[in-house]
C-alpha positions in Angstrom: 106.1 138.9 24.2 105.4 142.0 22.2 104.9 144.3 24.6 108.2 143.5 26.1 109.6 144.4 22.8 107.8 147.6 22.7 108.9 148.5 26.3 112.4 148.0 25.1 111.9 149.7 21.9 110.7 152.8 23.6 113.5 152.9 26.2 116.2 152.1 23.2 114.6 155.5 21.7 114.8 157.2 24.9 118.4 156.6 25.2 119.3 157.4 21.4 117.5 160.7 22.3 119.8 161.0 25.5 122.8 160.1 23.4 122.2 162.7 20.5 121.3 165.7 22.9 124.5 165.2 24.9 126.5 164.9 21.8 124.8 168.1 20.2 124.4 170.3 23.5 128.0 170.8 24.2 131.6 169.3 25.5 131.3 165.5 24.9 133.2 163.2 27.9 133.8 160.3 25.2 133.3 157.9 27.9 129.7 159.2 28.9 128.9 159.1 25.0 130.2 155.7 24.5 128.0 154.5 27.7 124.9 155.9 26.3 125.3 154.4 22.7 126.1 151.1 24.3 123.1 151.3 26.6 121.3 152.4 23.3 122.4 149.2 21.8 121.9 146.7 24.8 118.0 147.9 24.7 117.9 147.7 20.7 119.4 144.2 20.7 116.3 142.5 22.6 113.8 144.6 20.7 115.1 143.4 17.3 115.2 140.0 18.5 111.8 139.7 20.1 110.3 141.5 17.0 111.4 139.1 14.4 109.1 136.7 12.9 109.4 133.2 14.4 109.8 130.7 11.5 110.9 127.0 12.7 113.7 125.6 10.6 113.5 122.7 8.2 115.1 120.5 10.7 112.5 121.1 13.3 109.5 120.6 10.6 111.3 117.4 9.5 111.4 115.8 12.8 108.0 117.1 13.6 106.7 115.2 10.6 108.4 112.0 11.3 107.2 111.8 14.6 103.4 112.1 13.4 104.2 109.4 10.7 105.3 107.3 13.3 102.4 108.0 15.5 100.1 107.3 12.6 101.9 103.9 11.5 101.4 102.8 15.5 97.7 103.8 15.5 97.9 106.7 17.6 95.9 109.8 17.2 94.8 113.1 18.9 91.4 111.9 19.8 91.0 111.0 23.6 91.0 107.3 23.9 87.6 105.6 24.7 87.1 102.6 26.5 85.7 100.8 29.6 87.0 103.5 32.3 85.3 106.2 30.3 
């Protein structure tokens, strides 16, 4: 996943450089400049979303803890069952 985010980041930087070169070099068509800038944003957004650290929400942690507690009360464990068929 990190590889894709870095790829998106590289593409967004290339598009941003293209935008700046287009704006600095000469007569600017606003439609083309806007298209380049929107393309930059479209590539930068997935980069930022994919590179942000993932932290589970408190609600998810609470549900997982409740599930573990219920399983412990019922006698389920993470160990594989051992019985006559083993």
